[in-house]
N, CA, C and O atoms as CSV, one atom per row, in Angstrom:
chain,resi,resn,atom,element,x,y,z
A,1,ARG,N,N,0.841,-1.184,0.000
A,1,ARG,CA,C,0.000,0.000,0.000
A,1,ARG,C,C,0.883,1.244,0.000
A,1,ARG,O,O,1.756,1.379,0.858
A,2,LYS,N,N,0.673,2.134,-0.930
A,2,LYS,CA,C,1.472,3.345,-1.023
A,2,LYS,C,C,0.930,4.410,-0.080
A,2,LYS,O,O,-0.274,4.491,0.163
A,3,LEU,N,N,1.851,5.237,0.454
A,3,LEU,CA,C,1.431,6.325,1.329
A,3,LEU,C,C,0.662,7.389,0.555
A,3,LEU,O,O,-0.217,8.052,1.105
A,4,ASP,N,N,1.002,7.551,-0.738
A,4,ASP,CA,C,0.308,8.545,-1.549
A,4,ASP,C,C,-1.192,8.267,-1.597
A,4,ASP,O,O,-2.000,9.195,-1.643
A,5,ASP,N,N,-1.558,6.999,-1.587
A,5,ASP,CA,C,-2.961,6.624,-1.688
A,5,ASP,C,C,-3.688,6.693,-0.353
A,5,ASP,O,O,-4.918,6.664,-0.321
A,6,ASP,N,N,-2.966,6.780,0.724
A,6,ASP,CA,C,-3.586,6.724,2.039
A,6,ASP,C,C,-3.850,8.132,2.567
A,6,ASP,O,O,-3.120,8.630,3.425
A,7,GLU,N,N,-4.884,8.758,2.055
A,7,GLU,CA,C,-5.242,10.124,2.434
A,7,GLU,C,C,-5.592,10.232,3.911
A,7,GLU,O,O,-5.277,11.236,4.549
A,8,ALA,N,N,-6.233,9.218,4.455
A,8,ALA,CA,C,-6.660,9.264,5.855
A,8,ALA,C,C,-5.458,9.348,6.792
A,8,ALA,O,O,-5.497,10.071,7.788
A,9,LEU,N,N,-4.403,8.619,6.483
A,9,LEU,CA,C,-3.203,8.647,7.317
A,9,LEU,C,C,-2.560,10.029,7.293
A,9,LEU,O,O,-2.194,10.565,8.339
A,10,ILE,N,N,-2.424,10.596,6.120
A,10,ILE,CA,C,-1.812,11.917,5.994
A,10,ILE,C,C,-2.670,12.963,6.690
A,10,ILE,O,O,-2.138,13.849,7.359
A,11,LYS,N,N,-3.981,12.875,6.545
A,11,LYS,CA,C,-4.876,13.821,7.223
A,11,LYS,C,C,-4.757,13.705,8.735
A,11,LYS,O,O,-4.833,14.711,9.440
A,12,ALA,N,N,-4.572,12.487,9.242
A,12,ALA,CA,C,-4.411,12.290,10.686
A,12,ALA,C,C,-3.138,12.979,11.178
A,12,ALA,O,O,-3.144,13.618,12.229
A,13,TYR,N,N,-2.055,12.849,10.422
A,13,TYR,CA,C,-0.810,13.512,10.805
A,13,TYR,C,C,-0.948,15.026,10.724
A,13,TYR,O,O,-0.417,15.742,11.573
A,14,ILE,N,N,-1.648,15.512,9.726
A,14,ILE,CA,C,-1.858,16.958,9.595
A,14,ILE,C,C,-2.623,17.480,10.799
A,14,ILE,O,O,-2.294,18.541,11.329
A,15,ASN,N,N,-3.635,16.750,11.235
A,15,ASN,CA,C,-4.394,17.168,12.413
A,15,ASN,C,C,-3.531,17.174,13.668
A,15,ASN,O,O,-3.756,17.981,14.570
A,16,LEU,N,N,-2.540,16.276,13.735
A,16,LEU,CA,C,-1.643,16.241,14.897
A,16,LEU,C,C,-0.736,17.469,14.958
A,16,LEU,O,O,-0.497,18.004,16.040
A,17,VAL,N,N,-0.230,17.919,13.815
A,17,VAL,CA,C,0.741,19.017,13.819
A,17,VAL,C,C,0.117,20.377,13.509
A,17,VAL,O,O,0.778,21.403,13.677
A,18,LYS,N,N,-1.114,20.409,13.068
A,18,LYS,CA,C,-1.739,21.652,12.605
A,18,LYS,C,C,-1.772,22.739,13.680
A,18,LYS,O,O,-1.563,23.913,13.373
A,19,GLY,N,N,-2.029,22.370,14.925
A,19,GLY,CA,C,-2.133,23.366,15.990
A,19,GLY,C,C,-0.807,23.736,16.632
A,19,GLY,O,O,-0.775,24.587,17.521
A,20,ASP,N,N,0.276,23.126,16.208
A,20,ASP,CA,C,1.592,23.332,16.806
A,20,ASP,C,C,2.417,24.249,15.910
A,20,ASP,O,O,3.044,23.786,14.957
A,21,SER,N,N,2.421,25.553,16.210
A,21,SER,CA,C,3.096,26.504,15.322
A,21,SER,C,C,4.605,26.270,15.279
A,21,SER,O,O,5.220,26.412,14.222
A,22,PHE,N,N,5.206,25.915,16.409
A,22,PHE,CA,C,6.646,25.654,16.418
A,22,PHE,C,C,6.970,24.395,15.618
A,22,PHE,O,O,7.964,24.363,14.892
A,23,GLY,N,N,6.149,23.369,15.744
A,23,GLY,CA,C,6.332,22.150,14.961
A,23,GLY,C,C,6.219,22.423,13.471
A,23,GLY,O,O,6.991,21.887,12.675
A,24,LEU,N,N,5.258,23.256,13.096
A,24,LEU,CA,C,5.096,23.627,11.687
A,24,LEU,C,C,6.313,24.402,11.185
A,24,LEU,O,O,6.749,24.222,10.048
A,25,GLN,N,N,6.853,25.262,12.043
A,25,GLN,CA,C,8.037,26.034,11.675
A,25,GLN,C,C,9.230,25.100,11.437
A,25,GLN,O,O,9.973,25.274,10.472
A,26,VAL,N,N,9.409,24.115,12.313
A,26,VAL,CA,C,10.507,23.156,12.164
A,26,VAL,C,C,10.319,22.328,10.894
A,26,VAL,O,O,11.284,22.074,10.172
A,27,LEU,N,N,9.086,21.906,10.617
A,27,LEU,CA,C,8.825,21.128,9.402
A,27,LEU,C,C,9.114,21.946,8.145
A,27,LEU,O,O,9.683,21.429,7.183
A,28,GLY,N,N,8.726,23.215,8.150
A,28,GLY,CA,C,9.006,24.081,7.010
A,28,GLY,C,C,10.500,24.244,6.779
A,28,GLY,O,O,10.966,24.212,5.640
A,29,LEU,N,N,11.251,24.418,7.866
A,29,LEU,CA,C,12.706,24.533,7.741
A,29,LEU,C,C,13.330,23.222,7.287
A,29,LEU,O,O,14.255,23.222,6.475
A,30,ALA,N,N,12.832,22.113,7.803
A,30,ALA,CA,C,13.370,20.804,7.418
A,30,ALA,C,C,13.191,20.574,5.927
A,30,ALA,O,O,14.044,19.971,5.275
A,31,GLU,N,N,12.087,21.055,5.398
A,31,GLU,CA,C,11.845,20.890,3.964
A,31,GLU,C,C,12.807,21.760,3.151
A,31,GLU,O,O,13.281,21.340,2.095
A,32,LYS,N,N,13.097,22.966,3.637
A,32,LYS,CA,C,14.005,23.861,2.920
A,32,LYS,C,C,15.463,23.423,3.047
A,32,LYS,O,O,16.218,23.481,2.076
A,33,LEU,N,N,15.857,22.987,4.240
A,33,LEU,CA,C,17.259,22.654,4.496
A,33,LEU,C,C,17.634,21.245,4.066
A,33,LEU,O,O,18.811,20.968,3.836
A,34,ASN,N,N,16.668,20.357,3.953
A,34,ASN,CA,C,16.849,18.942,3.621
A,34,ASN,C,C,17.512,18.167,4.748
A,34,ASN,O,O,16.878,17.269,5.302
A,35,ALA,N,N,18.748,18.464,5.115
A,35,ALA,CA,C,19.418,17.777,6.218
A,35,ALA,C,C,20.302,18.787,6.929
A,35,ALA,O,O,21.203,19.366,6.322
A,36,ASP,N,N,20.051,18.999,8.197
A,36,ASP,CA,C,20.864,19.932,8.962
A,36,ASP,C,C,20.821,19.554,10.426
A,36,ASP,O,O,20.005,18.729,10.836
A,37,HIS,N,N,21.708,20.162,11.225
A,37,HIS,CA,C,21.742,19.800,12.634
A,37,HIS,C,C,20.881,20.747,13.459
A,37,HIS,O,O,20.461,21.803,12.985
A,38,ALA,N,N,20.628,20.350,14.694
A,38,ALA,CA,C,19.671,21.052,15.548
A,38,ALA,C,C,20.075,22.499,15.800
A,38,ALA,O,O,19.209,23.357,15.969
A,39,GLU,N,N,21.366,22.782,15.828
A,39,GLU,CA,C,21.812,24.147,16.083
A,39,GLU,C,C,21.342,25.099,14.982
A,39,GLU,O,O,20.983,26.242,15.266
A,40,THR,N,N,21.341,24.647,13.754
A,40,THR,CA,C,20.862,25.479,12.648
A,40,THR,C,C,19.375,25.765,12.800
A,40,THR,O,O,18.932,26.896,12.602
A,41,TYR,N,N,18.599,24.731,13.153
A,41,TYR,CA,C,17.172,24.941,13.399
A,41,TYR,C,C,16.972,25.941,14.537
A,41,TYR,O,O,16.080,26.785,14.467
A,42,ALA,N,N,17.798,25.853,15.590
A,42,ALA,CA,C,17.685,26.757,16.737
A,42,ALA,C,C,17.978,28.199,16.325
A,42,ALA,O,O,17.273,29.120,16.739
A,43,LYS,N,N,19.015,28.393,15.512
A,43,LYS,CA,C,19.357,29.747,15.061
A,43,LYS,C,C,18.241,30.347,14.212
A,43,LYS,O,O,17.883,31.514,14.373
A,44,LEU,N,N,17.699,29.541,13.314
A,44,LEU,CA,C,16.682,30.056,12.398
A,44,LEU,C,C,15.336,30.290,13.077
A,44,LEU,O,O,14.585,31.175,12.666
A,45,THR,N,N,15.022,29.511,14.109
A,45,THR,CA,C,13.751,29.700,14.822
A,45,THR,C,C,13.890,30.636,16.011
A,45,THR,O,O,12.892,31.059,16.594
A,46,LYS,N,N,15.148,30.966,16.377
A,46,LYS,CA,C,15.439,31.819,17.537
A,46,LYS,C,C,14.883,31.216,18.831
A,46,LYS,O,O,14.358,31.925,19.690
A,47,LYS,N,N,15.011,29.905,18.947
A,47,LYS,CA,C,14.576,29.168,20.144
A,47,LYS,C,C,15.797,28.491,20.756
A,47,LYS,O,O,16.790,28.261,20.065
A,48,PRO,N,N,15.729,28.167,22.059
A,48,PRO,CA,C,16.843,27.434,22.684
A,48,PRO,C,C,17.015,26.058,22.040
A,48,PRO,O,O,16.044,25.428,21.622
A,49,ILE,N,N,18.263,25.608,21.968
A,49,ILE,CA,C,18.557,24.351,21.286
A,49,ILE,C,C,17.863,23.170,21.957
A,49,ILE,O,O,17.472,22.221,21.277
A,50,GLU,N,N,17.704,23.213,23.286
A,50,GLU,CA,C,17.030,22.115,23.991
A,50,GLU,C,C,15.583,21.981,23.523
A,50,GLU,O,O,15.075,20.877,23.329
A,51,GLU,N,N,14.933,23.128,23.347
A,51,GLU,CA,C,13.543,23.131,22.882
A,51,GLU,C,C,13.448,22.568,21.458
A,51,GLU,O,O,12.526,21.819,21.136
A,52,VAL,N,N,14.405,22.936,20.626
A,52,VAL,CA,C,14.426,22.450,19.244
A,52,VAL,C,C,14.658,20.939,19.216
A,52,VAL,O,O,13.984,20.218,18.482
A,53,ILE,N,N,15.611,20.466,20.015
A,53,ILE,CA,C,15.898,19.027,20.053
A,53,ILE,C,C,14.676,18.256,20.538
A,53,ILE,O,O,14.352,17.202,19.991
A,54,ASN,N,N,13.995,18.773,21.561
A,54,ASN,CA,C,12.780,18.110,22.050
A,54,ASN,C,C,11.712,18.035,20.961
A,54,ASN,O,O,11.046,17.010,20.814
A,55,LYS,N,N,11.550,19.110,20.203
A,55,LYS,CA,C,10.542,19.128,19.132
A,55,LYS,C,C,10.934,18.161,18.015
A,55,LYS,O,O,10.081,17.446,17.488
A,56,ILE,N,N,12.211,18.133,17.653
A,56,ILE,CA,C,12.674,17.205,16.615
A,56,ILE,C,C,12.457,15.765,17.065
A,56,ILE,O,O,12.006,14.930,16.280
A,57,GLU,N,N,12.776,15.470,18.324
A,57,GLU,CA,C,12.570,14.113,18.843
A,57,GLU,C,C,11.095,13.737,18.837
A,57,GLU,O,O,10.741,12.595,18.544
A,58,GLU,N,N,10.234,14.703,19.163
A,58,GLU,CA,C,8.785,14.456,19.114
A,58,GLU,C,C,8.343,14.134,17.685
A,58,GLU,O,O,7.566,13.205,17.465
A,59,LEU,N,N,8.841,14.903,16.719
A,59,LEU,CA,C,8.500,14.661,15.317
A,59,LEU,C,C,9.097,13.345,14.819
A,59,LEU,O,O,8.518,12.688,13.954
A,60,MET,N,N,10.251,12.959,15.362
A,60,MET,CA,C,10.850,11.670,14.999
A,60,MET,C,C,10.002,10.517,15.535
A,60,MET,O,O,9.810,9.513,14.849
A,61,ARG,N,N,9.494,10.661,16.760
A,61,ARG,CA,C,8.626,9.613,17.319
A,61,ARG,C,C,7.353,9.457,16.499
A,61,ARG,O,O,6.802,8.361,16.395
A,62,MET,N,N,6.888,10.561,15.916
A,62,MET,CA,C,5.701,10.511,15.060
A,62,MET,C,C,6.031,9.929,13.688
A,62,MET,O,O,5.127,9.548,12.944
A,63,GLY,N,N,7.313,9.859,13.349
A,63,GLY,CA,C,7.727,9.323,12.056
A,63,GLY,C,C,7.813,10.366,10.961
A,63,GLY,O,O,7.979,10.020,9.791
A,64,ILE,N,N,7.703,11.636,11.317
A,64,ILE,CA,C,7.713,12.705,10.320
A,64,ILE,C,C,9.139,13.150,9.993
A,64,ILE,O,O,9.430,13.518,8.855
A,65,MET,N,N,10.023,13.115,10.986
A,65,MET,CA,C,11.431,13.453,10.765
A,65,MET,C,C,12.281,12.236,11.087
A,65,MET,O,O,11.849,11.321,11.788
A,66,GLU,N,N,13.510,12.245,10.557
A,66,GLU,CA,C,14.429,11.145,10.825
A,66,GLU,C,C,15.848,11.680,10.898
A,66,GLU,O,O,16.156,12.756,10.386
A,67,GLU,N,N,16.703,10.903,11.547
A,67,GLU,CA,C,18.111,11.267,11.639
A,67,GLU,C,C,18.815,10.798,10.376
A,67,GLU,O,O,18.610,9.672,9.921
A,68,ASN,N,N,19.648,11.669,9.814
A,68,ASN,CA,C,20.426,11.320,8.634
A,68,ASN,C,C,21.693,10.626,9.110
A,68,ASN,O,O,22.482,11.223,9.841
A,69,LYS,N,N,21.902,9.381,8.711
A,69,LYS,CA,C,22.995,8.560,9.239
A,69,LYS,C,C,24.275,8.611,8.414
A,69,LYS,O,O,25.275,8.012,8.811
A,70,THR,N,N,24.278,9.300,7.290
A,70,THR,CA,C,25.457,9.283,6.422
A,70,THR,C,C,26.611,10.073,7.027
A,70,THR,O,O,26.398,10.977,7.834
A,71,LYS,N,N,27.832,9.727,6.633
A,71,LYS,CA,C,29.028,10.410,7.137
A,71,LYS,C,C,29.326,11.692,6.369
A,71,LYS,O,O,29.907,12.629,6.918
A,72,ILE,N,N,28.930,11.735,5.098
A,72,ILE,CA,C,29.133,12.929,4.277
A,72,ILE,C,C,27.808,13.273,3.619
A,72,ILE,O,O,27.130,12.409,3.063
A,73,ILE,N,N,27.451,14.546,3.690
A,73,ILE,CA,C,26.212,15.008,3.066
A,73,ILE,C,C,26.588,15.837,1.846
A,73,ILE,O,O,27.377,16.776,1.951
A,74,LYS,N,N,26.041,15.504,0.717
A,74,LYS,CA,C,26.318,16.224,-0.523
A,74,LYS,C,C,25.642,17.593,-0.492
A,74,LYS,O,O,24.676,17.799,0.243
A,75,PHE,N,N,26.150,18.518,-1.288
A,75,PHE,CA,C,25.620,19.876,-1.339
A,75,PHE,C,C,24.142,19.898,-1.692
A,75,PHE,O,O,23.382,20.683,-1.126
A,76,ARG,N,N,23.729,19.052,-2.613
A,76,ARG,CA,C,22.326,19.074,-3.038
A,76,ARG,C,C,21.391,18.649,-1.901
A,76,ARG,O,O,20.202,18.966,-1.929
A,77,GLU,N,N,21.920,17.934,-0.902
A,77,GLU,CA,C,21.109,17.493,0.226
A,77,GLU,C,C,21.125,18.495,1.368
A,77,GLU,O,O,20.230,18.485,2.214
A,78,ARG,N,N,22.126,19.357,1.403
A,78,ARG,CA,C,22.238,20.330,2.484
A,78,ARG,C,C,22.538,21.678,1.867
A,78,ARG,O,O,23.620,21.875,1.314
A,79,LYS,N,N,21.617,22.599,1.947
A,79,LYS,CA,C,21.723,23.835,1.195
A,79,LYS,C,C,22.259,25.009,2.002
A,79,LYS,O,O,22.447,26.089,1.443
A,80,SER,N,N,22.510,24.836,3.292
A,80,SER,CA,C,22.885,25.991,4.098
A,80,SER,C,C,24.378,26.314,4.068
A,80,SER,O,O,24.776,27.373,4.553
A,81,LYS,N,N,25.214,25.437,3.516
A,81,LYS,CA,C,26.644,25.735,3.417
A,81,LYS,C,C,27.086,25.630,1.959
A,81,LYS,O,O,26.743,24.661,1.281
A,82,PRO,N,N,27.837,26.605,1.474
A,82,PRO,CA,C,28.260,26.576,0.070
A,82,PRO,C,C,29.492,25.703,-0.164
A,82,PRO,O,O,30.520,26.203,-0.620
A,83,LYS,N,N,29.405,24.418,0.137
A,83,LYS,CA,C,30.491,23.477,-0.113
A,83,LYS,C,C,29.938,22.308,-0.899
A,83,LYS,O,O,28.739,22.030,-0.854
A,84,LYS,N,N,30.822,21.615,-1.628
A,84,LYS,CA,C,30.358,20.452,-2.383
A,84,LYS,C,C,29.938,19.327,-1.452
A,84,LYS,O,O,28.939,18.648,-1.692
A,85,GLU,N,N,30.711,19.135,-0.383
A,85,GLU,CA,C,30.396,18.089,0.582
A,85,GLU,C,C,30.617,18.634,1.987
A,85,GLU,O,O,31.456,19.511,2.192
A,86,THR,N,N,29.878,18.126,2.936
A,86,THR,CA,C,30.031,18.512,4.329
A,86,THR,C,C,30.161,17.245,5.157
A,86,THR,O,O,29.309,16.359,5.078
A,87,ARG,N,N,31.210,17.154,5.944
A,87,ARG,CA,C,31.349,16.007,6.851
A,87,ARG,C,C,30.395,16.200,8.019
A,87,ARG,O,O,30.201,17.316,8.501
A,88,THR,N,N,29.814,15.122,8.459
A,88,THR,CA,C,28.847,15.222,9.546
A,88,THR,C,C,29.552,15.030,10.881
A,88,THR,O,O,30.074,13.951,11.162
A,89,HIS,N,N,29.569,16.059,11.689
A,89,HIS,CA,C,30.144,15.991,13.028
A,89,HIS,C,C,29.048,16.031,14.085
A,89,HIS,O,O,29.322,15.796,15.262
A,90,HIS,N,N,27.845,16.315,13.698
A,90,HIS,CA,C,26.698,16.388,14.594
A,90,HIS,C,C,25.655,15.405,14.085
A,90,HIS,O,O,25.863,14.718,13.085
A,91,LYS,N,N,24.543,15.351,14.782
A,91,LYS,CA,C,23.407,14.585,14.268
A,91,LYS,C,C,22.647,15.497,13.314
A,91,LYS,O,O,22.280,16.617,13.669
A,92,TYR,N,N,22.421,15.015,12.124
A,92,TYR,CA,C,21.689,15.782,11.122
A,92,TYR,C,C,20.280,15.221,11.001
A,92,TYR,O,O,20.081,14.006,11.017
A,93,TYR,N,N,19.308,16.113,10.882
A,93,TYR,CA,C,17.909,15.710,10.838
A,93,TYR,C,C,17.264,16.224,9.563
A,93,TYR,O,O,17.583,17.311,9.082
A,94,GLY,N,N,16.358,15.433,9.029
A,94,GLY,CA,C,15.606,15.822,7.846
A,94,GLY,C,C,14.242,15.159,7.865
A,94,GLY,O,O,13.904,14.442,8.806
A,95,LEU,N,N,13.467,15.397,6.833
A,95,LEU,CA,C,12.130,14.812,6.740
A,95,LEU,C,C,12.209,13.358,6.293
A,95,LEU,O,O,13.034,12.999,5.452
A,96,SER,N,N,11.355,12.538,6.855
A,96,SER,CA,C,11.192,11.171,6.354
A,96,SER,C,C,10.282,11.238,5.128
A,96,SER,O,O,9.789,12.311,4.778
A,97,ARG,N,N,10.063,10.115,4.487
A,97,ARG,CA,C,9.158,10.095,3.325
A,97,ARG,C,C,7.758,10.523,3.743
A,97,ARG,O,O,7.101,11.286,3.036
A,98,LEU,N,N,7.304,10.035,4.887
A,98,LEU,CA,C,5.997,10.442,5.404
A,98,LEU,C,C,5.985,11.938,5.684
A,98,LEU,O,O,4.996,12.617,5.406
A,99,GLY,N,N,7.085,12.456,6.235
A,99,GLY,CA,C,7.191,13.888,6.501
A,99,GLY,C,C,7.101,14.716,5.237
A,99,GLY,O,O,6.475,15.775,5.226
A,100,GLU,N,N,7.729,14.235,4.165
A,100,GLU,CA,C,7.646,14.941,2.881
A,100,GLU,C,C,6.205,15.014,2.395
A,100,GLU,O,O,5.762,16.050,1.900
A,101,LEU,N,N,5.477,13.912,2.536
A,101,LEU,CA,C,4.077,13.891,2.100
A,101,LEU,C,C,3.219,14.811,2.953
A,101,LEU,O,O,2.344,15.507,2.439
A,102,VAL,N,N,3.473,14.814,4.264
A,102,VAL,CA,C,2.705,15.675,5.167
A,102,VAL,C,C,2.980,17.140,4.850
A,102,VAL,O,O,2.046,17.939,4.780
A,103,VAL,N,N,4.250,17.507,4.657
A,103,VAL,CA,C,4.594,18.898,4.344
A,103,VAL,C,C,4.003,19.309,3.004
A,103,VAL,O,O,3.523,20.433,2.858
A,104,ARG,N,N,4.032,18.418,2.029
A,104,ARG,CA,C,3.433,18.718,0.724
A,104,ARG,C,C,1.942,19.034,0.874
A,104,ARG,O,O,1.436,19.981,0.272
A,105,GLU,N,N,1.253,18.236,1.678
A,105,GLU,CA,C,-0.183,18.463,1.897
A,105,GLU,C,C,-0.422,19.743,2.697
A,105,GLU,O,O,-1.378,20.469,2.424
A,106,LEU,N,N,0.435,20.029,3.680
A,106,LEU,CA,C,0.315,21.271,4.452
A,106,LEU,C,C,0.493,22.487,3.547
A,106,LEU,O,O,-0.183,23.500,3.726
A,107,LYS,N,N,1.398,22.390,2.580
A,107,LYS,CA,C,1.593,23.491,1.631
A,107,LYS,C,C,0.391,23.639,0.707
A,107,LYS,O,O,-0.020,24.753,0.384
A,108,LYS,N,N,-0.167,22.507,0.287
A,108,LYS,CA,C,-1.356,22.558,-0.570
A,108,LYS,C,C,-2.500,23.270,0.132
A,108,LYS,O,O,-3.241,24.040,-0.479
A,109,ARG,N,N,-2.632,23.000,1.423
A,109,ARG,CA,C,-3.702,23.611,2.219
A,109,ARG,C,C,-3.337,25.003,2.715
A,109,ARG,O,O,-4.126,25.651,3.404
A,110,LYS,N,N,-2.135,25.462,2.362
A,110,LYS,CA,C,-1.631,26.783,2.737
A,110,LYS,C,C,-1.534,26.963,4.252
A,110,LYS,O,O,-1.727,28.063,4.767
A,111,ILE,N,N,-1.232,25.869,4.960
A,111,ILE,CA,C,-1.014,25.937,6.407
A,111,ILE,C,C,0.416,26.394,6.677
A,111,ILE,O,O,0.665,27.126,7.636
A,112,ILE,N,N,1.361,25.963,5.830
A,112,ILE,CA,C,2.727,26.496,5.875
A,112,ILE,C,C,3.081,26.990,4.480
A,112,ILE,O,O,2.487,26.580,3.482
A,113,THR,N,N,4.079,27.894,4.441
A,113,THR,CA,C,4.477,28.447,3.137
A,113,THR,C,C,5.825,27.937,2.720
A,113,THR,O,O,6.317,28.296,1.651
């Protein structure tokens, strides 16, 4: 069964995150940055890093975000640094496939920009 066909599942996730403005902000950044570490999310949201890490972990438990396990991230996957490759010294986080579908639907509904 494809996730694209399961509208009810995506709608359920949208209802979970719809009222959480900080969660929506993190999801929007995750979509733009592709893979980045928590400190970057903290700088861009102007929130303490502990709060950002807690929100990312919450979104990971929901299956919307995931930790990027690779040792080197290519430029096309990480847009915040102008280098061809970036070695990973921190934990990098990005959207899971389900997260991509949820963010796409949130954009369609104009809940996030």
